[in-house]
MARMI-863379 format. One record per residue (C-alpha): residue number from 1; x, y, z. Coordinates in pm, 1 decimal. Example, Ala and Ser with C-alpha at 12.3 -4.5 7.8 and 13.67 -1.06 7.14 Angstrom:
2
LOMI resi        X        Y        Z
LOMI    1   1230.0   -450.0    780.0
LOMI    2   1367.0   -106.0    714.0
This chain:
71
LOMI resi        X        Y        Z
LOMI    1   7291.1   8143.1  10788.0
LOMI    2   7541.2   8047.9  10518.0
LOMI    3   7835.2   7839.2  10633.7
LOMI    4   8191.9   7864.8  10515.1
LOMI    5   8333.3   7568.5  10325.7
LOMI    6   8695.1   7555.6  10432.7
LOMI    7   8757.3   7215.2  10273.7
LOMI    8   8901.9   7383.6   9964.4
LOMI    9   9142.0   7595.5  10165.0
LOMI   10   9455.2   7441.2  10296.7
LOMI   11   9727.1   7553.0  10527.9
LOMI   12  10060.3   7502.2  10351.8
LOMI   13  10252.5   7542.9  10676.4
LOMI   14  10044.3   7281.7  10857.5
LOMI   15  10077.6   7044.0  10561.1
LOMI   16  10456.0   7090.3  10548.7
LOMI   17  10477.7   7038.5  10923.9
LOMI   18  10278.1   6715.6  10899.1
LOMI   19  10511.2   6589.8  10626.2
LOMI   20  10815.3   6676.8  10837.8
LOMI   21  10677.8   6495.0  11140.7
LOMI   22  10585.7   6190.8  10930.6
LOMI   23  10936.1   6180.1  10779.4
LOMI   24  11106.7   6208.4  11119.1
LOMI   25  10883.1   5939.3  11270.2
LOMI   26  10955.2   5708.3  10975.8
LOMI   27  11329.9   5774.0  11013.8
LOMI   28  11358.5   5937.3  10671.1
LOMI   29  11551.8   6250.7  10590.2
LOMI   30  11304.5   6541.6  10568.8
LOMI   31  11264.8   6723.5  10236.8
LOMI   32  11430.1   7061.6  10188.0
LOMI   33  11195.7   7354.0  10249.6
LOMI   34  11099.9   7563.4   9946.3
LOMI   35  11307.8   7877.3   9891.7
LOMI   36  11128.4   8211.6   9919.0
LOMI   37  11091.4   8428.0   9611.3
LOMI   38  11330.7   8723.6   9589.4
LOMI   39  11204.3   9058.8   9713.1
LOMI   40  11081.5   9315.7   9462.4
LOMI   41  11214.6   9672.3   9471.9
LOMI   42  10881.5   9852.6   9489.9
LOMI   43  11019.5  10199.0   9414.4
LOMI   44  11188.6  10082.2   9094.6
LOMI   45  10874.0   9895.8   8988.4
LOMI   46  10662.1  10206.9   9054.0
LOMI   47  10897.5  10434.0   8857.4
LOMI   48  10897.3  10191.3   8565.0
LOMI   49  10517.8  10169.6   8571.8
LOMI   50  10484.1  10549.0   8569.4
LOMI   51  10727.5  10580.8   8276.6
LOMI   52  10537.2  10314.9   8080.3
LOMI   53  10203.1  10483.4   8150.1
LOMI   54  10338.4  10821.1   8037.4
LOMI   55  10484.1  10672.7   7720.7
LOMI   56  10155.4  10498.5   7641.5
LOMI   57   9953.2  10818.6   7684.8
LOMI   58  10190.2  11062.7   7515.3
LOMI   59  10459.0  10881.1   7315.4
LOMI   60  10632.0  11198.2   7189.8
LOMI   61  10550.6  11433.1   7476.6
LOMI   62  10745.9  11253.9   7754.0
LOMI   63  11068.4  11095.0   7628.2
LOMI   64  11244.7  10866.2   7872.0
LOMI   65  11536.6  10997.2   8077.9
LOMI   66  11783.3  10812.5   7853.3
LOMI   67  11632.5  10972.5   7542.2
LOMI   68  11656.1  11322.3   7692.0
LOMI   69  12026.1  11279.2   7778.3
LOMI   70  12118.1  11125.2   7441.6
LOMI   71  11983.5  11402.4   7218.3
């Protein structure tokens, strides 16, 4: 049976919690937690991806919405 080497994996939450506990025990001010990345609008990203794919396949066949309105 092949074992799993979990020494390369680390738990960021557990590590951050250990640092917080160590700082509190030592009487230091704990570090600020990292800020989460902003959310991505999936529908907008999908629409943009579809438009780019269409343009790559048929550059003159499917003009963008802005091109259709402008001419």
